[in-house]
ROPANU-952028 format. One record per residue (C-alpha): residue in one letter; x negated, y, z. Coordinates in pm, 1 decimal, always signed. Each point is the difference from the previous one (the first is absolute). Example, Ala and Ser with C-alpha at 12.3 -4.5 7.8 and 13.67 -1.06 7.14 Angstrom:
<recs>
rest=A	px=-1230.0	py=-450.0	pz=+780.0 $
rest=S	px=-137.0	py=+344.0	pz=-66.0 $
</recs>
This chain:
<recs>
rest=M	px=+1054.9	py=-1807.7	pz=-1121.7 $
rest=N	px=-266.1	py=+270.8	pz=-18.6 $
rest=Y	px=-132.7	py=+116.9	pz=+337.2 $
rest=I	px=-167.1	py=+340.1	pz=+40.6 $
rest=L	px=-164.0	py=+116.5	pz=+323.5 $
rest=F	px=+11.9	py=+374.9	pz=+61.6 $
rest=D	px=-210.7	py=+207.7	pz=+239.5 $
rest=G	px=+287.7	py=+166.3	pz=+183.7 $
rest=P	px=-13.0	py=+297.1	pz=+239.0 $
rest=S	px=-275.5	py=-150.8	pz=+219.3 $
rest=R	px=-265.7	py=+26.7	pz=-270.3 $
rest=N	px=-162.6	py=+322.4	pz=+123.6 $
rest=N	px=+2.0	py=-124.3	pz=+359.5 $
rest=L	px=-218.0	py=-290.9	pz=-117.0 $
rest=L	px=-280.2	py=+213.1	pz=-143.1 $
rest=P	px=-296.6	py=-43.2	pz=-37.7 $
rest=F	px=+80.9	py=-362.4	pz=-89.7 $
rest=T	px=+263.8	py=+97.3	pz=-255.7 $
rest=F	px=-237.1	py=+238.8	pz=-175.9 $
rest=T	px=-134.7	py=-303.0	pz=-185.7 $
rest=R	px=+291.1	py=-248.4	pz=-0.3 $
rest=P	px=+378.5	py=-20.0	pz=+13.3 $
rest=V	px=+160.5	py=-74.7	pz=+336.1 $
rest=A	px=+65.3	py=-354.4	pz=-128.7 $
rest=D	px=-372.5	py=-77.9	pz=-8.7 $
rest=I	px=-68.7	py=+73.4	pz=+366.2 $
rest=R	px=-117.2	py=-311.1	pz=+184.0 $
rest=I	px=+162.2	py=-83.6	pz=+331.8 $
rest=G	px=+6.3	py=-346.5	pz=+149.9 $
rest=I	px=-163.5	py=-243.3	pz=-241.4 $
rest=L	px=+146.0	py=+127.3	pz=-327.8 $
rest=T	px=+61.2	py=+335.9	pz=-162.1 $
rest=I	px=+359.1	py=+122.3	pz=+1.2 $
rest=R	px=+22.2	py=-78.3	pz=-372.4 $
rest=E	px=-129.7	py=-353.4	pz=+53.3 $
rest=K	px=+260.7	py=-56.4	pz=+269.9 $
rest=W	px=+287.9	py=+111.1	pz=-225.0 $
rest=E	px=-126.6	py=-198.7	pz=-298.2 $
rest=T	px=-34.2	py=-314.4	pz=+210.7 $
rest=F	px=+352.5	py=+31.9	pz=+140.1 $
rest=L	px=+155.2	py=+93.4	pz=-334.3 $
rest=D	px=-208.2	py=-248.9	pz=-200.9 $
rest=S	px=-41.1	py=+280.5	pz=-251.8 $
rest=T	px=-250.0	py=+262.2	pz=-108.0 $
rest=T	px=+66.4	py=+364.2	pz=+83.9 $
rest=T	px=-98.9	py=+335.9	pz=-145.6 $
rest=T	px=-16.3	py=+342.8	pz=+159.0 $
rest=I	px=+137.7	py=+351.2	pz=+1.8 $
rest=T	px=-274.9	py=+216.1	pz=+145.8 $
rest=E	px=-182.7	py=+329.3	pz=-54.6 $
rest=D	px=-66.8	py=+90.6	pz=-363.5 $
rest=Y	px=-378.0	py=-7.6	pz=+39.7 $
rest=L	px=+17.7	py=-360.2	pz=+126.2 $
rest=S	px=+245.1	py=-124.3	pz=-261.0 $
rest=D	px=-257.4	py=-105.9	pz=-262.3 $
rest=K	px=-154.0	py=-245.1	pz=+247.7 $
rest=Y	px=+333.0	py=-88.8	pz=+161.9 $
rest=P	px=+254.6	py=+19.9	pz=-283.2 $
rest=M	px=+375.2	py=-40.0	pz=+21.0 $
rest=V	px=+185.2	py=-246.1	pz=-222.9 $
rest=E	px=+364.9	py=+92.9	pz=-51.3 $
rest=M	px=+263.1	py=-239.8	pz=-129.4 $
rest=D	px=+375.7	py=+18.1	pz=-52.9 $
rest=E	px=+67.7	py=-108.7	pz=+357.6 $
rest=N	px=-232.2	py=+103.4	pz=+281.7 $
rest=I	px=-6.7	py=-35.8	pz=+375.1 $
rest=M	px=-194.4	py=+279.7	pz=+167.1 $
rest=I	px=-158.5	py=-83.8	pz=+337.0 $
rest=N	px=-140.2	py=+245.0	pz=+255.0 $
rest=A	px=-355.3	py=-129.2	pz=+51.2 $
rest=S	px=-14.3	py=+130.4	pz=+358.3 $
rest=Y	px=+221.4	py=-291.5	pz=+102.1 $
rest=L	px=-153.8	py=-343.4	pz=+49.3 $
rest=P	px=+212.1	py=-289.5	pz=-125.8 $
rest=N	px=+160.7	py=-276.2	pz=+203.0 $
rest=L	px=+237.6	py=-281.5	pz=-94.6 $
rest=E	px=+320.3	py=+186.5	pz=+85.8 $
rest=L	px=-97.7	py=+317.5	pz=-184.0 $
rest=V	px=-127.2	py=-186.8	pz=-305.6 $
rest=E	px=+331.7	py=-185.4	pz=-31.5 $
rest=M	px=+183.4	py=+331.4	pz=+6.7 $
rest=V	px=-236.9	py=+142.0	pz=-262.5 $
rest=K	px=+38.9	py=-299.5	pz=-230.4 $
rest=N	px=+378.6	py=+22.9	pz=+21.8 $
rest=L	px=+25.3	py=+372.1	pz=-78.4 $
rest=K	px=+249.8	py=+91.2	pz=-270.6 $
rest=E	px=+13.8	py=+309.7	pz=-215.8 $
rest=N	px=+57.2	py=+319.6	pz=+200.8 $
rest=Q	px=-69.5	py=-169.3	pz=+331.8 $
rest=A	px=-265.3	py=+123.8	pz=+242.9 $
rest=I	px=-139.3	py=-134.9	pz=+328.0 $
rest=F	px=-38.5	py=+253.9	pz=+279.9 $
rest=K	px=-160.6	py=-3.4	pz=+342.9 $
rest=G	px=+160.9	py=+298.2	pz=+164.7 $
rest=E	px=-60.4	py=+284.0	pz=-244.7 $
rest=D	px=-294.7	py=-175.5	pz=-166.8 $
rest=V	px=+42.4	py=-167.9	pz=-336.8 $
rest=I	px=-172.0	py=-339.1	pz=-0.2 $
rest=A	px=+101.3	py=-120.2	pz=-347.5 $
rest=F	px=+251.0	py=+66.8	pz=-276.6 $
rest=F	px=+111.2	py=-138.9	pz=-336.7 $
rest=T	px=-21.1	py=+233.1	pz=-297.5 $
rest=R	px=-0.4	py=-6.3	pz=-377.6 $
rest=D	px=-233.0	py=+298.1	pz=-18.8 $
rest=T	px=-289.7	py=+150.8	pz=+192.5 $
rest=Q	px=+122.9	py=+354.7	pz=+32.7 $
rest=D	px=-167.1	py=+195.7	pz=+279.0 $
rest=D	px=+320.4	py=+124.1	pz=+157.7 $
rest=V	px=+237.9	py=-286.9	pz=+62.4 $
rest=D	px=+340.0	py=+101.4	pz=+132.3 $
rest=F	px=+53.7	py=-247.0	pz=+282.8 $
rest=E	px=+344.4	py=+149.8	pz=+59.0 $
rest=T	px=+110.3	py=-213.6	pz=-295.5 $
rest=Y	px=-158.9	py=-317.0	pz=+144.3 $
rest=E	px=+152.1	py=-263.4	pz=+223.1 $
rest=A	px=-202.8	py=+16.4	pz=+320.8 $
rest=L	px=-109.3	py=-328.6	pz=+158.1 $
rest=E	px=-140.6	py=+40.4	pz=+350.2 $
rest=Y	px=-296.3	py=-204.1	pz=+121.0 $
rest=H	px=+45.4	py=-39.3	pz=+375.0 $
rest=D	px=-287.3	py=-224.0	pz=+116.4 $
rest=D	px=-347.1	py=+101.5	pz=+115.8 $
rest=I	px=-254.0	py=+50.8	pz=-276.6 $
rest=L	px=-361.2	py=+108.0	pz=-31.8 $
rest=K	px=-45.8	py=+338.9	pz=-164.8 $
rest=I	px=-327.4	py=+176.9	pz=-71.9 $
rest=E	px=+51.8	py=+374.8	pz=+43.3 $
rest=H	px=-334.8	py=+124.1	pz=+134.3 $
rest=T	px=-364.5	py=-97.9	pz=-36.8 $
rest=W	px=-16.4	py=-128.3	pz=+356.6 $
rest=D	px=+289.0	py=-239.9	pz=-67.5 $
rest=V	px=-247.7	py=-208.3	pz=-199.9 $
rest=F	px=-185.8	py=-104.3	pz=+315.4 $
rest=S	px=+276.4	py=+45.2	pz=+260.3 $
rest=K	px=+243.0	py=-229.6	pz=-187.7 $
rest=N	px=-267.6	py=-235.6	pz=-127.6 $
rest=G	px=+67.9	py=-272.4	pz=+256.4 $
rest=D	px=+360.2	py=-45.6	pz=-109.6 $
rest=A	px=-106.0	py=+15.9	pz=-365.1 $
rest=I	px=-267.4	py=-269.1	pz=+48.9 $
rest=Q	px=+254.9	py=-229.2	pz=+164.2 $
rest=E	px=+252.9	py=+46.7	pz=-282.5 $
rest=D	px=-261.9	py=-54.6	pz=-271.2 $
rest=F	px=-140.6	py=-301.9	pz=+183.9 $
rest=N	px=+346.9	py=-157.8	pz=+1.3 $
rest=L	px=+50.8	py=+85.4	pz=-366.7 $
rest=L	px=-334.2	py=-135.1	pz=-122.6 $
rest=T	px=-24.5	py=-314.7	pz=+211.2 $
rest=E	px=+357.6	py=-133.6	pz=-4.7 $
rest=G	px=+0.1	py=-361.4	pz=-120.5 $
rest=R	px=-378.9	py=-3.5	pz=-42.5 $
rest=K	px=-276.8	py=-175.5	pz=+189.3 $
rest=S	px=-308.5	py=+180.1	pz=+128.6 $
rest=Q	px=-351.1	py=-117.3	pz=-79.1 $
rest=H	px=-164.8	py=-185.9	pz=+286.3 $
rest=I	px=-151.8	py=+212.8	pz=+277.8 $
rest=P	px=-363.7	py=-115.9	pz=+42.4 $
rest=S	px=-62.9	py=-160.3	pz=+339.3 $
rest=S	px=-285.1	py=+237.0	pz=+92.9 $
rest=N	px=+247.7	py=+284.7	pz=+47.5 $
rest=N	px=+160.3	py=+94.5	pz=+332.3 $
rest=V	px=+374.3	py=+20.9	pz=-71.2 $
rest=I	px=+304.4	py=+110.5	pz=+199.4 $
rest=A	px=+348.4	py=-57.4	pz=-148.3 $
rest=P	px=-113.9	py=-175.1	pz=-322.3 $
rest=E	px=+363.7	py=-21.7	pz=-113.6 $
rest=N	px=-17.0	py=+377.0	pz=-61.0 $
rest=I	px=-312.3	py=-21.3	pz=-218.8 $
rest=F	px=+3.8	py=-47.5	pz=-376.7 $
rest=I	px=-314.7	py=-45.4	pz=-206.5 $
rest=E	px=+0.4	py=+21.9	pz=-378.4 $
rest=E	px=-219.4	py=-201.6	pz=-235.4 $
rest=G	px=-366.4	py=+95.5	pz=-18.4 $
rest=A	px=-16.3	py=+173.0	pz=+339.8 $
rest=K	px=-312.4	py=-57.8	pz=+211.6 $
rest=L	px=-10.6	py=+29.1	pz=+378.2 $
rest=E	px=-218.8	py=-172.6	pz=+258.6 $
rest=F	px=-61.8	py=+74.8	pz=+370.4 $
rest=V	px=+269.7	py=+266.5	pz=+6.1 $
rest=S	px=+255.4	py=+77.5	pz=+272.2 $
rest=L	px=+358.0	py=+30.3	pz=-130.7 $
rest=N	px=+275.9	py=+94.6	pz=+243.9 $
rest=A	px=+341.5	py=-2.4	pz=-168.0 $
rest=S	px=+203.6	py=-4.1	pz=+321.2 $
rest=K	px=+98.9	py=+367.7	pz=-41.6 $
rest=G	px=+61.6	py=-11.0	pz=-374.7 $
rest=P	px=-83.6	py=-195.4	pz=-314.8 $
rest=I	px=-341.5	py=-21.6	pz=-162.6 $
rest=Y	px=-12.9	py=-21.7	pz=-379.9 $
rest=I	px=-333.7	py=-82.3	pz=-162.3 $
rest=G	px=+17.1	py=+56.5	pz=-375.0 $
rest=K	px=-148.7	py=-175.7	pz=-298.7 $
rest=D	px=-380.8	py=+1.3	pz=-38.9 $
rest=T	px=-57.1	py=+199.7	pz=+318.7 $
rest=E	px=-270.7	py=-51.7	pz=+259.0 $
rest=I	px=-12.9	py=+59.9	pz=+374.9 $
rest=M	px=-356.1	py=-23.0	pz=+124.1 $
rest=E	px=-109.4	py=-164.2	pz=+322.9 $
rest=G	px=+69.1	py=+157.5	pz=+336.0 $
rest=S	px=+297.1	py=+208.9	pz=-112.8 $
rest=L	px=+284.3	py=+50.1	pz=+247.6 $
rest=I	px=+342.7	py=+51.8	pz=-158.0 $
rest=R	px=+332.6	py=+55.8	pz=+171.9 $
rest=G	px=+319.0	py=+8.7	pz=-208.2 $
rest=P	px=+202.1	py=+135.8	pz=-160.0 $
rest=F	px=-275.8	py=-0.8	pz=-261.0 $
rest=A	px=-18.5	py=-25.3	pz=-378.7 $
rest=L	px=-319.0	py=-56.5	pz=-197.3 $
rest=C	px=+90.0	py=+38.0	pz=-366.3 $
rest=E	px=-156.4	py=-172.5	pz=-299.1 $
rest=G	px=-375.2	py=+26.3	pz=-48.8 $
rest=S	px=-68.2	py=+193.4	pz=+322.2 $
rest=L	px=-274.2	py=-50.9	pz=+255.9 $
rest=V	px=-16.9	py=+27.1	pz=+379.7 $
rest=K	px=-363.2	py=+43.0	pz=+102.1 $
rest=L	px=-191.5	py=-162.1	pz=+287.6 $
rest=G	px=+140.3	py=+58.9	pz=+347.5 $
rest=A	px=+284.9	py=+231.0	pz=-100.0 $
rest=K	px=+263.7	py=+75.8	pz=+265.7 $
rest=I	px=+343.7	py=+51.8	pz=-150.3 $
rest=Y	px=+317.9	py=+81.1	pz=+187.9 $
rest=G	px=+333.6	py=-22.2	pz=-177.8 $
rest=P	px=+206.9	py=+113.9	pz=-162.1 $
rest=T	px=-271.4	py=+41.9	pz=-264.5 $
rest=T	px=-10.2	py=-53.3	pz=-376.8 $
rest=I	px=-316.7	py=-28.5	pz=-205.2 $
rest=G	px=+105.1	py=+47.4	pz=-361.5 $
rest=P	px=-140.1	py=-192.2	pz=-298.1 $
rest=Y	px=-375.4	py=+3.3	pz=-63.7 $
rest=S	px=-84.2	py=+204.3	pz=+308.5 $
rest=K	px=-268.8	py=-46.3	pz=+265.8 $
rest=I	px=+46.4	py=+52.1	pz=+371.1 $
rest=G	px=-232.4	py=-8.5	pz=+298.6 $
rest=G	px=-33.8	py=+141.9	pz=+351.1 $
rest=E	px=+313.3	py=+75.1	pz=+203.8 $
rest=V	px=+337.5	py=+56.3	pz=-168.2 $
rest=N	px=+337.8	py=+58.2	pz=+160.3 $
rest=N	px=+342.0	py=+35.2	pz=-169.4 $
rest=S	px=-129.6	py=+125.1	pz=-334.4 $
rest=V	px=+70.4	py=-54.1	pz=-370.3 $
rest=L	px=-246.6	py=-1.8	pz=-289.9 $
rest=F	px=+181.5	py=+5.9	pz=-335.8 $
rest=A	px=-261.5	py=-171.0	pz=-223.4 $
rest=Y	px=-364.6	py=+18.9	pz=-110.7 $
rest=S	px=-98.3	py=+194.8	pz=+312.5 $
rest=N	px=-279.5	py=-67.4	pz=+244.3 $
rest=K	px=-66.8	py=+47.6	pz=+366.9 $
rest=G	px=-283.8	py=-246.2	pz=+0.3 $
rest=H	px=-187.8	py=+93.0	pz=+317.0 $
rest=D	px=+32.8	py=+61.9	pz=+372.7 $
rest=G	px=+216.8	py=+288.3	pz=+110.8 $
rest=F	px=+366.4	py=+39.4	pz=+94.4 $
rest=L	px=+297.9	py=+43.5	pz=-233.5 $
rest=G	px=+334.3	py=+32.8	pz=+176.2 $
rest=N	px=+359.3	py=+83.6	pz=-96.8 $
rest=S	px=-122.0	py=+99.3	pz=-343.1 $
rest=V	px=+69.9	py=-43.3	pz=-372.0 $
rest=L	px=-259.5	py=-6.9	pz=-277.6 $
rest=G	px=+98.3	py=+14.2	pz=-366.7 $
rest=E	px=-194.2	py=-171.3	pz=-279.3 $
rest=W	px=-371.2	py=+37.4	pz=-77.4 $
rest=C	px=-79.4	py=+151.4	pz=+341.1 $
rest=N	px=-324.7	py=-66.7	pz=+187.5 $
rest=L	px=-83.3	py=+73.1	pz=+363.6 $
rest=G	px=-370.5	py=+25.6	pz=+76.6 $
rest=A	px=-164.1	py=-202.3	pz=+276.7 $
rest=D	px=+106.8	py=+93.7	pz=+353.3 $
rest=T	px=+288.7	py=+217.8	pz=-117.8 $
rest=N	px=+248.6	py=+47.2	pz=+284.1 $
rest=T	px=+356.7	py=+125.1	pz=+3.4 $
rest=S	px=+169.8	py=+141.1	pz=+306.0 $
rest=N	px=+360.1	py=-117.5	pz=+30.4 $
rest=L	px=+88.5	py=+162.9	pz=+334.4 $
rest=K	px=-35.8	py=+362.6	pz=+108.8 $
rest=N	px=-189.4	py=+70.2	pz=+322.3 $
rest=N	px=+309.0	py=+167.4	pz=+145.6 $
rest=Y	px=+228.2	py=-286.2	pz=-112.7 $
rest=E	px=+225.6	py=+241.8	pz=-187.2 $
rest=E	px=+201.0	py=-80.7	pz=-311.1 $
rest=V	px=-209.4	py=-17.0	pz=-316.4 $
rest=R	px=+61.1	py=+250.7	pz=-279.1 $
rest=L	px=-91.8	py=-77.3	pz=-361.4 $
rest=W	px=-48.0	py=+222.0	pz=-303.1 $
rest=D	px=+328.8	py=+18.5	pz=-191.7 $
rest=Y	px=-37.2	py=+74.7	pz=-371.1 $
rest=E	px=+367.9	py=+95.9	pz=-24.2 $
rest=S	px=-13.0	py=+277.0	pz=+261.6 $
rest=E	px=-374.5	py=+65.0	pz=-49.4 $
rest=S	px=-45.6	py=-8.2	pz=+375.6 $
rest=F	px=-51.4	py=-249.1	pz=+280.1 $
rest=S	px=+318.3	py=-183.9	pz=+100.7 $
rest=K	px=+99.3	py=-217.4	pz=+292.3 $
rest=T	px=-15.3	py=-377.1	pz=-48.1 $
rest=G	px=+168.8	py=-115.4	pz=+319.9 $
rest=L	px=-306.5	py=-221.5	pz=+53.6 $
rest=Q	px=-256.8	py=-12.2	pz=+276.3 $
rest=F	px=-232.0	py=-220.1	pz=-207.5 $
rest=C	px=-94.4	py=+106.3	pz=-352.4 $
rest=G	px=-340.6	py=-8.6	pz=-168.0 $
rest=L	px=-107.8	py=+61.0	pz=-359.7 $
rest=M	px=+201.1	py=+33.2	pz=-322.9 $
rest=M	px=-244.1	py=-17.9	pz=-293.3 $
rest=G	px=+98.6	py=+32.9	pz=-365.8 $
rest=D	px=-142.6	py=-200.6	pz=-291.1 $
rest=H	px=-367.5	py=+31.9	pz=-100.1 $
rest=S	px=-99.2	py=+181.4	pz=+321.3 $
rest=K	px=-314.6	py=-94.1	pz=+189.4 $
rest=C	px=-199.4	py=+95.2	pz=+307.1 $
rest=G	px=-364.0	py=-35.1	pz=+102.0 $
rest=I	px=-151.5	py=-183.9	pz=+295.2 $
rest=N	px=+94.1	py=+104.5	pz=+353.6 $
rest=T	px=+298.3	py=+203.6	pz=-116.3 $
rest=M	px=+243.1	py=+89.9	pz=+280.8 $
rest=F	px=+365.3	py=+66.4	pz=-80.5 $
rest=N	px=+225.3	py=+185.1	pz=+244.0 $
rest=T	px=+338.1	py=-135.2	pz=+100.4 $
rest=G	px=+250.4	py=+46.7	pz=-280.3 $
rest=T	px=-232.4	py=+82.3	pz=-290.0 $
rest=V	px=+128.4	py=+15.3	pz=-358.3 $
rest=V	px=-252.5	py=-32.6	pz=-282.6 $
rest=G	px=+115.8	py=+57.1	pz=-356.8 $
rest=V	px=-108.9	py=-168.5	pz=-323.5 $
rest=S	px=-366.4	py=-17.2	pz=-112.5 $
rest=A	px=-147.4	py=+170.5	pz=+305.0 $
rest=N	px=-358.8	py=-67.0	pz=+107.5 $
rest=I	px=-64.8	py=+64.3	pz=+370.0 $
rest=F	px=-335.6	py=-9.2	pz=+177.0 $
rest=G	px=-211.5	py=+167.8	pz=+268.2 $
rest=S	px=+17.5	py=+38.7	pz=+377.3 $
rest=G	px=+296.5	py=+121.0	pz=+203.1 $
rest=F	px=+371.3	py=-44.2	pz=-57.2 $
rest=P	px=+139.5	py=+98.3	pz=-342.0 $
rest=R	px=+320.9	py=+202.1	pz=-5.0 $
rest=N	px=+309.3	py=-212.6	pz=+54.1 $
rest=F	px=+117.5	py=+93.2	pz=-347.6 $
rest=V	px=-253.5	py=-57.4	pz=-277.3 $
rest=P	px=+135.1	py=+106.5	pz=-340.6 $
rest=S	px=-40.3	py=-215.0	pz=-309.7 $
rest=F	px=-330.0	py=+37.3	pz=-186.8 $
rest=S	px=-180.9	py=+143.2	pz=+303.1 $
rest=W	px=-374.8	py=-56.3	pz=+43.5 $
rest=G	px=-151.7	py=+56.8	pz=+345.1 $
rest=G	px=+94.3	py=-24.4	pz=+365.1 $
rest=S	px=+31.2	py=+194.7	pz=+323.5 $
rest=S	px=-236.5	py=+272.0	pz=-121.6 $
rest=G	px=+216.5	py=+72.4	pz=-303.4 $
rest=Y	px=+99.8	py=-125.9	pz=-342.3 $
rest=T	px=-68.7	py=+64.4	pz=-363.1 $
rest=T	px=+205.3	py=-131.1	pz=-291.6 $
rest=Y	px=-72.6	py=-355.4	pz=-111.6 $
rest=V	px=+18.4	py=+66.1	pz=-374.7 $
rest=T	px=+186.3	py=-254.2	pz=-207.8 $
rest=K	px=-298.6	py=-89.8	pz=-218.3 $
rest=K	px=-195.5	py=-121.6	pz=+304.6 $
rest=A	px=+304.9	py=-163.2	pz=+158.7 $
rest=F	px=+74.2	py=-186.9	pz=-322.5 $
rest=E	px=-357.2	py=-127.5	pz=-24.8 $
rest=V	px=+27.3	py=-150.0	pz=+348.1 $
rest=A	px=+347.8	py=-145.3	pz=-61.5 $
rest=E	px=-119.3	py=-165.0	pz=-320.4 $
rest=K	px=-298.7	py=-160.4	pz=+174.7 $
rest=V	px=+206.5	py=-116.9	pz=+298.3 $
rest=M	px=+274.1	py=-152.1	pz=-213.6 $
rest=D	px=-243.9	py=-158.0	pz=-244.4 $
rest=R	px=-149.6	py=-197.6	pz=+289.8 $
rest=R	px=+339.2	py=-170.4	pz=+29.6 $
rest=Q	px=+30.7	py=-44.5	pz=-378.7 $
rest=I	px=+281.3	py=+255.2	pz=-20.1 $
rest=A	px=-1.8	py=+277.6	pz=-258.4 $
rest=F	px=+31.6	py=+364.6	pz=+98.9 $
rest=T	px=+241.7	py=+94.8	pz=-275.4 $
rest=E	px=+97.6	py=+321.5	pz=-172.8 $
rest=Q	px=+332.2	py=-28.8	pz=+184.5 $
rest=D	px=-187.4	py=-6.9	pz=+331.2 $
rest=K	px=-200.7	py=+306.1	pz=-101.3 $
rest=A	px=+311.5	py=+190.9	pz=-102.9 $
rest=I	px=+168.9	py=-76.0	pz=+332.4 $
rest=L	px=-301.7	py=+115.8	pz=+201.1 $
rest=E	px=-37.9	py=+312.7	pz=-213.9 $
rest=Y	px=+361.9	py=+88.0	pz=+73.5 $
rest=I	px=-53.1	py=-55.3	pz=+373.2 $
rest=F	px=-315.0	py=+215.1	pz=-12.9 $
rest=E	px=+198.9	py=+292.3	pz=-139.8 $
rest=E	px=+304.9	py=-62.8	pz=+220.0 $
rest=T	px=-207.4	py=+3.5	pz=+320.4 $
rest=K	px=-228.3	py=+290.9	pz=-90.3 $
rest=K	px=+194.1	py=+231.8	pz=+233.0 $
rest=Y	px=-109.4	py=-200.2	pz=+304.9 $
rest=R	px=-373.3	py=+24.2	pz=-69.5 $
rest=R	px=-191.4	py=+294.5	pz=+146.5 $
rest=E	px=-365.7	py=+62.4	pz=-74.2 $
</recs>
């Protein structure tokens, strides 16, 4: 069977992260949504997404296809239903379509002609940017169960201070000495070829993905995920870094999500609670206004390739787009458009030529090519977000 993950109606609610990737490639828990589905299905997947992303994330269509709404995270019960779908059957959760069997990929499927199968159990769904951190604890637990079932952890070195070692799993090549690991409130997953330096204090749920580094004396509260090949230091609470992003120094990051290739300068701090304790509002790309989140705690949402200088201060509920460069004293606006250059005193446009030069250097340090596909995607985003930039 051919499985295709589609963005679904939540795509625009997940900007700025879905500017540069399909919904399926958002990381929550230990794995991306795509990696979760592929592990459960024991199959590769392709994607239906925005046209400008389709060269990098192509769709492969076959005679028989099962389309899956990538906003939904898989579990055993749902995956069994998906695998058993027959032609002209669809799985619904209320009015939402989770998956359906089709022999074509037409945009407008008439579900009136489909047999509706209702999924009744609880399920994790990613509808908004803040779901990535607010639902991360449940996602870490589910991924931990998926990845560790029937496997044996590497030995925990005796120099470490450990609580609830049965909830800790260490992959091959991980290094950790003189570290405090408390897994009594949730699992701790330490990925392949990672390192946790001495004096770090970590409370689960926590995931340190392959090739990542926790620097000396870091204080990390779960649920937190440090994506592959990222660096983390200072104080972190309930945050997610997708991959290849760095918060390598002291400073506080709380209730936040960073995309890929982000960098926070030394002593950057995010506020995650308003002084008046009111509900946090976040910039909504769909309505082009600030919308309620229902949350009291919410920090920074930062799109791919964005960076900030030393001592940057982010207000509660700040959204930063793609390829922004923020620096200077004072608080930047709590919505920073993509390709902005500046800070609280104002912004100019971060022209693509300069942004591409930086992206190429940053990615080359990790032996990853900045491709023509990457350039085309960022050029599209530059034009698409021009209306938000004021000079």
